[in-house]
C-alpha positions as CSV (number, residue, x, y, z in Angstrom):
1,M,0.0,0.0,0.0
2,R,2.9,2.4,0.9
3,K,4.6,1.9,-2.4
4,Q,1.3,2.5,-4.2
5,G,0.9,5.9,-2.1
6,L,-2.2,4.6,-0.4
7,K,-2.5,5.8,3.2
8,P,-3.7,2.9,5.9
9,D,-6.8,3.6,7.9
10,K,-8.1,2.1,11.2
11,I,-9.7,-0.7,9.3
12,T,-6.6,-1.7,7.4
13,F,-4.4,-2.1,11.0
14,L,-7.3,-4.1,12.2
15,G,-6.7,-6.5,9.3
16,V,-3.1,-6.4,9.8
17,L,-3.5,-7.1,13.7
18,G,-5.7,-9.8,12.9
19,A,-3.6,-11.6,10.3
20,C,-0.7,-11.3,13.1
21,I,-2.7,-13.0,15.6
22,H,-3.8,-15.9,13.2
23,G,-0.1,-16.5,12.4
24,G,1.4,-15.8,16.1
25,L,3.3,-13.0,14.7
26,V,4.1,-11.3,17.9
27,D,6.7,-9.1,17.0
28,E,5.1,-7.8,13.8
29,G,2.0,-7.0,15.5
30,R,4.0,-4.6,18.2
31,K,5.7,-3.1,15.1
32,Y,2.6,-2.6,13.1
33,F,0.7,-1.0,16.4
34,K,3.7,1.5,16.8
35,I,3.5,2.3,13.3
36,M,0.1,2.8,13.3
37,K,0.2,5.4,16.2
38,E,3.4,7.1,15.5
39,E,3.7,7.4,11.9
40,F,0.3,7.5,10.8
41,G,-1.3,9.3,13.9
42,I,-4.1,6.9,14.2
43,A,-5.6,6.6,17.6
44,P,-6.3,2.8,18.6
45,T,-9.7,2.0,19.1
46,L,-10.8,-0.6,21.7
47,Q,-10.9,-3.2,18.9
48,H,-7.0,-2.4,18.2
49,S,-6.5,-2.8,21.8
50,A,-8.3,-6.1,22.2
51,Y,-6.5,-7.1,19.2
52,M,-3.2,-6.3,20.9
53,V,-4.2,-8.1,24.1
54,G,-5.3,-11.0,22.2
55,L,-2.2,-11.1,20.4
56,L,0.1,-10.9,23.3
57,G,-2.0,-13.3,25.5
58,R,-2.1,-15.9,22.7
59,A,1.7,-16.1,23.0
60,G,1.6,-16.3,26.7
61,F,3.2,-12.6,27.5
62,F,0.3,-12.3,30.2
63,E,2.3,-9.5,31.9
64,E,2.7,-7.5,29.0
65,A,-0.8,-7.8,27.9
66,I,-1.9,-6.5,31.5
67,S,0.6,-3.8,31.5
68,F,-0.8,-3.0,28.1
69,I,-4.0,-2.9,29.5
70,K,-3.0,-0.5,32.2
71,T,-1.4,1.8,30.0
72,M,-4.2,2.0,27.4
73,E,-5.6,5.6,27.0
74,I,-9.2,4.6,26.7
75,E,-11.1,2.6,29.3
76,P,-10.8,-1.1,28.5
77,D,-14.1,-2.8,27.7
78,A,-15.5,-6.4,28.1
79,A,-14.0,-7.5,24.7
80,V,-10.4,-6.3,25.8
81,W,-10.6,-8.4,29.1
82,G,-12.4,-11.1,27.3
83,S,-9.4,-11.6,24.9
84,L,-6.9,-12.0,27.8
85,L,-9.5,-14.5,29.3
86,S,-9.9,-16.5,25.8
87,A,-5.8,-16.7,26.1
88,C,-6.0,-17.9,29.6
89,C,-8.1,-20.7,28.3
90,M,-5.6,-21.4,25.4
91,H,-2.8,-21.7,28.2
92,Q,-5.0,-23.1,31.1
93,E,-4.2,-20.2,33.3
94,V,-7.1,-20.6,36.0
95,K,-6.1,-18.0,38.6
96,L,-5.6,-15.0,36.1
97,G,-8.8,-16.4,34.3
98,E,-10.6,-16.5,37.6
99,C,-9.8,-12.7,38.3
100,L,-10.7,-11.9,34.7
101,A,-13.9,-13.7,35.1
102,R,-14.9,-11.7,38.0
103,K,-14.0,-8.6,36.2
104,L,-16.2,-9.3,33.3
105,Y,-19.2,-10.6,35.5
106,F,-19.2,-6.9,36.9
107,L,-19.0,-5.6,33.5
108,D,-21.7,-7.7,31.7
109,Y,-22.8,-10.5,33.9
110,G,-25.4,-11.9,31.6
111,N,-22.8,-12.6,28.8
112,G,-22.9,-16.3,28.6
113,G,-19.5,-16.2,26.6
114,V,-17.6,-15.7,30.2
115,Y,-19.2,-18.6,31.7
116,V,-18.3,-20.8,28.7
117,L,-14.7,-19.6,28.8
118,M,-14.4,-20.5,32.5
119,S,-16.2,-23.7,32.0
120,N,-13.9,-24.8,29.1
121,L,-10.8,-23.5,31.1
122,Y,-12.0,-25.6,34.4
123,A,-12.6,-28.9,32.1
124,A,-9.2,-28.5,30.5
125,R,-7.7,-28.5,34.1
126,G,-10.2,-31.4,35.3
127,M,-11.7,-29.0,37.8
128,W,-14.9,-31.0,37.1
129,D,-16.6,-29.5,40.3
130,D,-16.1,-25.7,39.1
131,V,-17.2,-26.7,35.7
132,V,-20.7,-27.8,37.3
133,R,-20.5,-24.6,39.5
134,V,-20.3,-22.2,36.5
135,R,-22.7,-24.1,34.3
136,K,-25.1,-23.8,37.4
137,M,-24.4,-20.0,37.5
138,M,-24.9,-19.6,33.8
139,K,-28.3,-21.4,33.9
140,D,-29.5,-19.3,36.7
141,I,-29.0,-16.3,34.5
142,G,-31.0,-17.9,31.9
143,G,-28.2,-18.8,29.6
144,D,-26.9,-22.0,28.1
145,G,-24.0,-20.7,26.4
146,C,-25.6,-21.4,22.9
147,S,-28.9,-19.2,22.4
148,G,-28.6,-15.9,21.0
149,V,-30.6,-13.1,20.1
150,S,-30.8,-11.3,16.6
151,L,-32.7,-7.9,16.0
152,I,-33.1,-6.3,12.7
153,E,-34.3,-3.0,12.3
154,V,-36.3,-2.2,9.1
155,T,-35.9,1.5,8.4
156,S,-37.6,1.7,4.8
157,V,-40.1,-0.2,2.8
158,L,-39.9,-0.8,-0.8
159,K,-43.1,-0.7,-2.7
160,Y,-43.7,-2.4,-6.2
161,G,-46.0,-0.5,-8.2
162,H,-48.1,-3.4,-10.3
């Protein structure tokens, strides 16, 4: 893009960071995040930040991911914390996962994804009593981890003249 004189935007960097996540390219992700901010003056959104936390967490750099979150210029949301929780599941980091789950419960207690991640984390470690406890909590709030809701807003109606 740069060779052709095109200027990348926020969406471009989301694509690049997403590719770094899926390729496990931590150093490249760090580099492009820095380029985004310093060379192009693009302020990171919550989604950019969640991608960076996911990239660092998946690589097992939990301390760096937490430090990144603490130094964010915007307040981290459930997606940012959820990215780190997801990485905890990958690496079976129960203590940090429990800490993050508590934080996420307070941010969005009705989000079934948090319960599913914790249930899966406990199952991966063979902590079956905890799996049962989390599944019961999820059931008590009315979630099953599978169901969802879709909403479609219709703003105009086309009329055909016959």
